N, C-alpha and C positions, 0 to 999 in steps of 0.2 A: 530880801527883796532880789538881791541878784540871781537867787535861785529862781523866783518866780519869773523873772525877765528872760532867764535862760530858758525855762519851759515854755514861753510864750513863742520864744524865737524857733523853738524846735517845731512846735505846731504850726507856726507861720511857713516854716520850711517845707514840712510835710504838705501843707495845703498848695503852696506855690509848686511844688513838685507834681502832685496830683494833677492840677490844673494843667501844665506843661503835658504831662502825658496823655490826659484828655485830648487837649490839641491835635497832638501828633497823632494819637489814633483816629481822630475825626478826619484829619487831612487824609490820612492813609484809606479810610473808606471814601472819602469823596473821591480821590483820584483811582480807586480800584476799577478795574473793568467789570462788566458783567460776567466775564469769562472766567476770572480769577477766583481762586479757591479762597473763601474767607474764614477766619478763625472761629471757632465756636466760643461763645461765650454764654452764660446763665440769662435767661430771658428775664427782662426788666421792662415793664410799661410805663412809657411817661403818662402820667394822670393829667386830665385836662378834659377839653370838650371833644366827644366822638363825633367824627363827620363821615357822611356817606359820599365816596369817590365815585365820580361818573366817568367811565372809560369809553373810549372809542379805539378801535384798530386802524392805526394811521397807515399802515403799509404792510407789504411782505418784502422782510430784507433778505437778500441772497448775499450781501458782502461781495467777495471776491467772486463769487460764482453767479453774479446776477444774471438771469437768462437775457435781460436787455443788453448787458455790455459783453456778454460771453461771445468768445470769437467764434467765427464761422468754422475754423478746425475744430474747436471742441464740439460743436454740435453735429459736423459731417459724420457719416457713418465710417466704421473701419472694418476691415475685412482680413481675416487671418486665415490660412489653409494649412491643415494639418494633414500628412500623407498617412494613409492606413496601408493595408495590404494591396499589392499589385497597383493598379490603378485607380484604387478607389481613394477618396480623400474626403476629410471634412471641411468643409468652408463656414467658418463661423463669422456672422456680421453683427457688431454692435451698433446700434442706432437709438438716438434719442426720439421718443414719440412726440409727435406733433399732432396737437398741442399738448405742451407737457402736462402730464395729467396730474402729477403731484404739485403743482404750482398753485399755491392759494391766495387769496386776496379777500377784503371785505366783502367786495362786490361779487365774487363768485363762490364764497364758502357756500356749502350746501345748506340748504333750509333746515334748521334743527341743530347743526354743528353744534358741539358743547366744548366751551372754555372754561379753563378755571385760572382765577387770578389770586396771586397769593402776596400777602406785604410783609416786609421783612423790616423790622424798626432797626434804624440805623445801618440800613443794608446787611443786617447780619442775623437778627432774631426774629423768628416766626412770630407774627401776631395773630394774623386771622387769614381766612380765604374764603371765596364766593365763586359759586357756578352761575356761569351765564350761557344763554342760548342765542344762536344767530337767528334773528327773526325779521325778515325781508331786510337783510343787511345791517340791523341794529342790534347791538347786545343787549338783551333782556335778561332780568333776574328776579326772582320772587324775594330773595335775600341779598340786595347788593352788599358790596364789600363796605364795612364801616371801621374806621380806624382813628385813634386819638391824634389830636395836632401832633406833628412832629415831623421827623425826616425819615423816608421810606425808600425802599427800593421795591419796585411792583413785578412780579414774574408771570408771565402767563403760559400754559401750555395746552395743547390740545391735540387731538389726532385729526388728520385731514379726511374725516369722515364723519358720520353721525354716529359712531360707536360710544357707548357709555364710558365716561372717565372713570378710573379706578380710584378707590378711596385715597384720600390724599395722604401722601409719605413723602418725606424728605428724599428717598429713593424711588423714581419712578421706572418701574419694570416695563421694558420695551416689548411690544407686541410685532413679532417679526412681520407681520402681514399688513400693518397699518403705517402710514407716514406720521411721524413726529413732527409738530410745529411747536416752538419755543422762543420766548422773548421777554425782555424785560425794558424797564423805565426806572431812571433815564439809564444811558447806555454806560455811563461812569457815575460814580459816587450816588448820591441820594437826592430825593425831590421832597421839598418841604410842603406838607400838608397843613392848610390854614382854611379859614371860613370863606377865604377869597380865591384859593388855588385849587379847589377839589372839582371843578367843572371841566369836564371833558379831557382827562389825562390821556394822552396818545399812547399807545403801545405798538412796538414795531415787533412782528414776530419773523421768525427764521426757520427754514427748514433745518433739520438734522441729518437726515440720511437721503440716501437714492432708492430709488424703487427697481426691481428687476423682475421681468418675466423671460422664461426661456421657452422658445418654440422649436421644435425639431421636426424635418420632413426629409424624405428620401426623393431625389430627383433621378432615378435610374430606370431605364426599360424593363417593364415587367413588373411595374406596380409592388416594388419591395416594400414591406409594412415593417414598422418598428414594434416589435414584440415587447421589448424591456427595456428602460431606461432608469438608472439608479444612481443614487448618491452624487446629485450634481452639487457642488460646491465652488464658493469663491475664496481666492486666496490673494492678498490678505482678506479676511472677512472677519469681523469682531462681534461677537455677542456681548451687547453693551447695556447698560442701565444708565438714567440720568440722574445727577444729582441737581435736584431742581434749583436750590438756591444759587448754587455754585456754577450750575452748567458745566458741571464736569463730568465727562464719560468715564464710567468705572466698569470694571469686570471685563477689561479686554486682553485678558491672557491668550484666548483662542485664536490660532492663525488662520483656520477656515470657517466658513459659516455655509451650512446647508441653504441652497438656493430654493429648492422644492423636494418634497417627498411624494406629492400627489399630482398624477398626471392624467390629463384627460387625452382620448383618442388611441390609446394603446391598443394595437392589433390592426391599425391603419396607417397610413403612410404620412399622417401628421399629428403630432402630440403636442400638448402645450402645459406648462406649469402654471400654478398660482403666482399671482404677484407677489414678491417678499421683498420688505424692506431690508437693504443693504449698507453696511459701512465699511469703509475701506481706510479710515484715517487718512484721508487724502494722498494715498500712496499715487505715485507717478504711472504706475502699470500695474495691472492686476491680472491674474487667470481665471478662468471658468474650467473646471475639470468635470469631465463626465465619467464616474466611477466604472461604471459597465453599460454597454450597449449590446442589444441582440436585435439583428435583422433576420428576418425569414430569408431562406434560400441561400444563406451563407454558412459554412462549416462551424464556425465558433463565433463566440462574442468578442466584442473589442473592450479593453479595459484601459483606463488612466489615460482618457483622450483629453489633452490639455490644449486651450486656445489663449495665447498670452496676447493681451492688448495693451497697447502704449498710449493710452488715454487716462486721463484722472477722472473718476466718476464725479459728477457735480451733485451737492445736495439739490433737493428740491426738483429733480429731474427723474422721470420714469424712463427706462430703459428697456428695451427688447432685445434679447441675443437670439438671432435667427441662426440656426444650425442646419446646413445642408449635406446631406450625404450623396456624394455624386461620383460617378466615374470621370476620370480626368477628362477625357474626350466630350464629355457632356457638358462642360462648362463652356459658355459662348462668350465669345469677345464682344466687349462694349464699343460703340463707335469713339474713335479717339478724337480729341479737339484738331482744329484745322492746324497746319504748320507744327504737327507734333509727330513725325514720322518715327515710327517705332520698329525695333529688331523683331521679326517675325520666327527666327530661327537659329540655330548654330550648327556647325558641322566640323567631324573630325574624320579622318581615315581610320581605318580599322586599328592601325597601330599607333595612334598618336591620343595623348592626354591633355596637352598642355592648355594654356590660358585662352578662352575666348573672351574678348571684352566688350560688354554691353554698356554704351555710353548714348544717352539719349537726351538732347538737349531740351532746354526750356523753351517754349515758343519765344520768338523774338519779333512777331508781327500779329497782329490780330489781337486777340484776348490772351494776353501774355501770362495771365494767371489762371488759364483755363485747366492746367493739370498741376497746379500747386497743392502743396500739402504731403502727408505722409505717404510713403511707398513702401511696398514689401514685395520681394520675390521668392518664392518657395517652389522646390521640386515636388511636384505631384505625380508623375510617372516617372520611375527610373531612380527613387531615392537610393537605391542599394548602388549606384555606379556615378551618378552625378553629385558634385559638389560645389559650393559656392562660397565667395567670400567679397570683401570690399576693398582688399588690398590693391594700392596703384601698381600698375605693372612695373616691372623693373628696367623694362627697355626704355631708354631715353630717347629713342627716334621714333616711337609711335607718333604719328604725323600730327595729331591734336595736343601734344604736349608741346609745352614752351621751349624754344631752342631745338627742336626736332630736325634730324635730317632723314627724310623718308628713305632716300637712296640707301641709308644703312640699316633700316629697320629690319628686324627679325619676323620671320614670315613662319606661319604653321608648318609649313613643309620642309623648313630648313633642318638640316642635320643638327641634332642637338638641342632644337627648339624646346621640347617637353623637359628635359632637363633643366634648361635655364629658365624657363617660365612655368613652372608647375602650380598649381593650386593647391597647397598642403593645408587643407581644411576639411572639418568634419561637419561643416555646416550644411544643413539643407533649406536654411531661409534666412535671408538677410534684409535689412530695410535703411530708410533713411526719410529725408525731408527735402522735397523740392521746393524750392522758394528764390527770389530775387536777390542779387548781390545788393549788400546795403540793409536787407531787411532784418528785423530784430532776431537775434539768435544765428544769422546767417553764419555759415562755416564756409572753408573752401570746397569747392566742387558741388555745393548745395543747387547750383543752377543746372546742374546734371544730374539724371538717374545714372548711377555708375555701380556695375559690380563685375566680377568675374565668375566664368564657369570654367570648371575642369572636371576630368573624369578619373575615377580611381583606378582604371586598368583598360587592357586592350581588349578588343572584342573577341570573346571567346568562339572557337569553331569557325573562324574565317577560313575560306571562302565558303564554306558550305552555309554558313548564316551569313549572308551578303550584308546585312546591317540591323543595328538595333534602335529604338526609338525611346524618346522620353519626351517630357513636358515639364515647363516651368510656368507657374502662374505669376504674372507681374500684375499686382493692383496699385494703383495711384489715385492721386486726386483725393488725398486721405482714404486711400484704400477703398474708395466707393467705385472706381472702374476697374474692370478686368481685362486682362490681355494675355494671351497663350504665347509662350515661345516655344517651339518645336524643335526637339533635339534628335539628331541623328549622328551615329557612330558607324561609319562604314561606308566606303565608296563602291562596293558592288552593285550592279544593276539588281532593281528589286520592284516587286509590285507595289504601286501606291494603292490602288482599288484592285482588291484581290479577285480572282476569276470565280469564286464563290459567293461574291457579294451579289446582291439582287439589285435589279434595275426596275424601277417602276416609274419610268418617265418617257419622254420623247416617243410617245405611241409605243414604247417597248415594255413588257411586262415578262421578266424573265428571273428565276431564281438564281441564275449564274451570268457570268460575263466572259464568255469564251474566247472573244477578242481582246481581254486584256492581257497587257505585256508588261515585263519588266524593264522599266527605263533607267538609263545611265544618269548619274546625278552631274553631267558635265556637258557642257555645249561642246559641239563639234569645230575643230580648228585644224590647223596644218603645222606641221613642224616645219622649221626652217621658214625661207621669205614667203609672205602673204602675196596676195594679187598674182597668184600663179596656181596651175592644177595641182590637185593631190593625184596621188597614184591611183591607178585602177585598185578594186577592192581586194583582187587575188594578188597584189603587189603591196598590199598594206594599207592602202586607201586613206583616211583622213585619220587625225588622233585627236584624243580628247584635251581640253584646256585642263590647266592643274587645279583650279578652284572652281567651286560651281557658280561663284558670282562673275566671272570672267566672260566677257561677251563672246570670246572664240573668234570666229568668222562668218561671214556672210556667203550664201550659196544661192545662184539661181536655181528655180526647179528642175530646170535641163538647160542643155545647150547642143546646138545643131553640130558645132565642132567643125565648120567648113572653112578649110584653107587658112588664109591670114586672119579670119575672124574666129578661130577656134578659142573659145573659152570654155571648153568642157570642163565640169569638176573645178572650177576656179573658186579657190578660198579667197574671198574679198576682205581687206582689212577693215576693222570694225571703228576706226578712229579718226582717220584723215576726212575732213568735212569736203573738201574739194571731190570734184569727180575723178576716179582713177584714170590714167592716161589710156589704158587699154581696154577700158569697160566697152562691151559691145551688146546693143540691143540686137533682139532677134525676134522674130514672129511667132515663135513656139513649135510644138511638133505637132501638126495636124496627123489625127487619126492615129498616134501612137502613145502609148500608155506604160505604167511602170514595169509590167509584167516583161516588155520586150525592151525598156530603156534600162533597167536596173544594171545590166552586165556592163555597160559602158557608162553610167551615170550614177551610179550609187557611190557615196563619198564616205558612207560609214566605214569603220575598220571591221576586220572579218570578225564574224560571230555576231555582228549587229546589223540592224538595217533601219530605213527611215521608216516611220511608222504610218500605215495608211489610214485614211478617212472614210474608208469603204472601199468599193471596187478598185482594183488595179488593172483590170483588163478592159474597162470602157467608161463610158462617161458616168459620173456620179451625180446624177440630177436630184436625185432624193434627200442627199445628205442622210442617209439612215444610220440611227444609232446601233442597229442590231449587227453589224460587221465592222464598224469601225475600231480601230485598235487606239486611236487617239482618245475618243470619246468615252470609251469604255475604260480606259487606263486612268484617266485623270480627272473625270467627273463623277460626283456622287450622284447627281441627277441630270445627266447627259440630255440636251435638247437638240431636235432635229431642225434643220435649215441652217442657213449660213447668215450671217451680219445681224449682230445686236440681239441673237438669241442667245442670251448670257446666263450661265450658272456660277455663281461665286459663294454656293453654299457651303463648299468646302475648300476655299482659297482665301488668301488675305495678302495686302501689298504692305511692303516693308522692306527693311534692311536685313541681311543676312551675315553673321558672325562666322566666317569660315578659316580664319586665320591669316585672310589678306585683306577683305574689304573693312573688318573691324580695327585694322592697326594702322589706317589711313586717314587723313583729313578728307571729309566729305565736301566735292565740289557741287555747287548749285543744288545742294540736297539731294543729289541723286547718283554721283559716280565718284569713283577713287582712280588714282594713278591715270588722270586722262592723259590724251595726247600720245599715247603709243600703244601697242598691241595689247599689253595687259590690263587694259581699262576694264574696270569691273562696275556693276550697277546695283540700283535698288531693283526688286523686282516682285514678282508674286509667287508665293509659296502655296504649294497643294497639300491637303493632308487626308487622311482618313479617319474620322472620328465615328464609323460604325461600330456599335456596341458587339455584335457578333462577328465581326470581319477577322480573319486569320492575319489581316496587315492592319489590324487598330493601331492608330497613333503613327503610321508611316508618313513621311513627310518627303518632298520633292521641291526644290526652289528652281524656277527660271528667271535670269535676268533679264531686265528690260532693255536690250540691247538696242532696240530702233531697226532700221533698215537702210537699204539702198534702194532708192527709187529707180523704175525703169524709164526710159525716155519721154514717154508722153505726159508725165505728171512734172518733172523739173529735168534739167539736164540729165541725161543718164548716168546714173551711178552716186546721185547726190546722196549725202548721209542726211537720214532723218528721223525723227522720233527717239532720239536717244534719251535713256533716263525716263522715258514718258509711255512708251509702248514695247512690247515684246511680239515678235512674229517667227512663227515657227513652222517649216514646212511640213506636209504630209506627202504620202506618195500616190494621192489621189487627185484626180482633174476631171473636168467638163469642158466640152467646146459648145460655143454658142455662135453660129455663124462665122465670122473671121476672128472671133475671141477665143483665146486659149487660156483658159482659167486652171491654176492650181488651188488646191485646197490647204489652208494652213490655220494653225491656231493663233489667234490675237488677243492679248489682253492689256489691260492699262490698270489705272489705279482703281477704276469702279467696275471693272468687266472682265469677262473671261468667255470667249465664244470662238466657233469655227466660222472662218470667212474664207474668202476666194479673192484671188488676185491675179494679174497677169504675170504668166510663168517667168518673165524677165526680171521681176522684182528679186533683190538680193535680201535672203532671210536667215535666220538661225535655223540650225538642225540640231534635234535632240534624238539620240540614237535608242533603240529598243533591242533587247536580246533576240536574237533567232529563236 
C-alpha cells in the first residue's frame, strides 16, 4: 500500500511538473515578438473543428521607418563630392523617390499581387498555408486558409509586384530585383481561432528592404560619354534570405552587395542601372562604390570611386543615387537663403599656409531653419595642396570667441602665424549638422557651419607663377544646396579672364580679349596718414592695402590742384562718417583726358596703372567692350552701356577669408575692424569658370567699401554705401554739356556693371599691371 501511494505521488509530481512547464512555455510564446527566433519542436496538430479564416490587410507598417513620421532630414537629398584628377570631380546625390515607389498598402497594391499566408500552431509549428490575390483591393483565394481551432501566429509575405511567389519554404530566398513585404498577426504571442473569431483577421505587413537605382551622367563641355561602368556595390550591403516563421534575416556574412551589373545607355552621356533591393542592416552610414569608370576623351579609367553618405537607408523607400561627373568650375551655386551670407573665397600670400576660418551663422531672422541640416565641405580643385579640418582655432582672441580681445588677435600676415596656427590634416572633406540650440542632438557650434582651411606648402615658382587657384564645394541644407568657395594662393597680379578667352557678348564676337590685364588682389591706399596726397607715381605713388578685404582709401577721378584747393591725388580715409575737413568739390577737367592727366594724377605705384573702360584720349560715349580693360578683364559676358547693364554670371557676393576678415567679429553683417583705417568689408568675388581658359578657376575679390559723395548729393565727402556697394574708378570719361563724368565699375549684392558719376566722387581704385 505504501508503495502504491508512493508511485501515485511520483505520478502526480510528474503531471504537476509537466503542467508547470507547459504553462511557462505557453507564456513564453505569448510574450514573444514576431521578430524573435522561436525554438523548433515536433509538429503536433490539435484535433478539432477545422475553420476557414478570413483575412484582411489592415495596414502597411513602417515602424520606426514610417514615411508618415519620418523626419524631413531623413527624406531630404544628400550630396557628397569625390575629387578625381585635376579639377574633375564626382558629385553623388542620394534622394528618396517621390512618390515612394516601394510603399505598399491594401488600396494601392497592384492588381493581381500575390500574397501567401502561413499558419503556425502555438506560434511555432507550421500547419498550413494558402495563397491570395489582390482583386479590387480585396484578398481572394480559390483555397483559403483552413486551420483547426487553436492558438496561431499568422505570417504573410509578398513581393511588391505581381511576380509569382516561390514554392513555400521556411527559408525564403530574396530576389534582389524585387521588394519584399512581410508581416504577422498578432504582433506578439498567438491568436485563438474559434468559430466566432475567424472573421476578418487583420494582418499588418512591413517592408524588409530598401530599393536603389543608380544613374550616372557627365556634365562637361564636349558631350563626354560614359563608355563603361562596372562593379557598383553598396557597403555595408547584405545578401540575405528570410526565415519566414521567425522573421530572421540570415546569410548576412557578405560586407558588400552588387547594386547593378546591367546598364542602359552605355556609349552616351547618361546611363542607368536596374532597380535593386538593398539591405544595410540599419547602418548609420553607407558607401556606394564604382569599381571602374571609363569616359571618352580621358586617357585612363577611374577606379574605386567611393561616395560615403551619412544617412540610414529606410525600409520601404526607393532611392536614386544620381552621379554627376563634372569639372569643378562647371558646378553652379544655388541661391542661398535670406540672411545667410556665405564665405565666397579664401586667400593666402605665396609663402603662407596657416588656417583660414570659415564660420557661417545660422539665420537669425526670417526663416531660421532655411539652411538647417547636414553640411559637407569638400576640396574639388586643388586637393593636392588644400586641406580641411574642424578643429577650433587655438587663438583665444579671434573676435567671435567668448572673452576675445581683438586687439591681440593673430593675423595671417603676422610673423610666425603659420607656425602657430597650422592645419595639420590630411582631410579633403569635413561635415556636420546645422541646427538650432536646444534642438535634439544639438552640440556646441551646431548653430554655425565651421571648418578650417589650410595649405600643404608655399606656392612653387613664385613670382613667375603669380598665383594658383582651387575650389571647395560646400553643400548644406541636408547637402541639397551647393555653394563654391574659391581658393587663391599668391598675391601677384594675375589674369582673371585670360587674353585668350573668347567674347560673345556686348556686340563683340572675338576669339580673344586683347584688352585683358592682370589685376592686383589689393585695393589702393596710402602709407602713413590718410586724407593727404600720395606722391607722384615716379616717386612711389600709392601703396596696396595688406589684405584683399580692406577698403584701402578713396580717390577722386582727378583734381585740378589749384592753390589752397589743391587736393590732387588725395587718399581719403574709408571709415570716418563725417565730411573730411579739407574735402574740396571741383567742377572736373573739361577737355582733358587720362592720356594727359596720368603724369600728374596717377595714384597707382610704379609698374601699375588705373584700368581704362575704353578710350583715354577722348569721350567714351559708346562704352565699348572691344577696348575696355575693365570689362574684358573682369566679366565673362561683358555688356555695353552704363548703369544697370549688369553681368553677374561669373561673380558672387559674400565674405572672404584672408587671414584678417575671418578672425574678427562681423559688425552689421558687413564689416570688421570698423571705425579705423583697417576697416574690411563683405564684397563681390569674380571668378573664371571657362572650361578652356588658361585662367580657369582664377578668382579676384573686391570689398564693398562704399564711397565719398560729391557735394551735389550730400554734404561733400560724406561716407555712404559702406558694406552695400563697391565703386572702382577707371581711367575713362565723357563730357556732356557742363557735366564731367568718369566711368567706374559698381557692384552690389545683386549686380555688377559699368556706371558713370561726377569726377568729384571718392571711389576705390584697383590697379592693373602695365
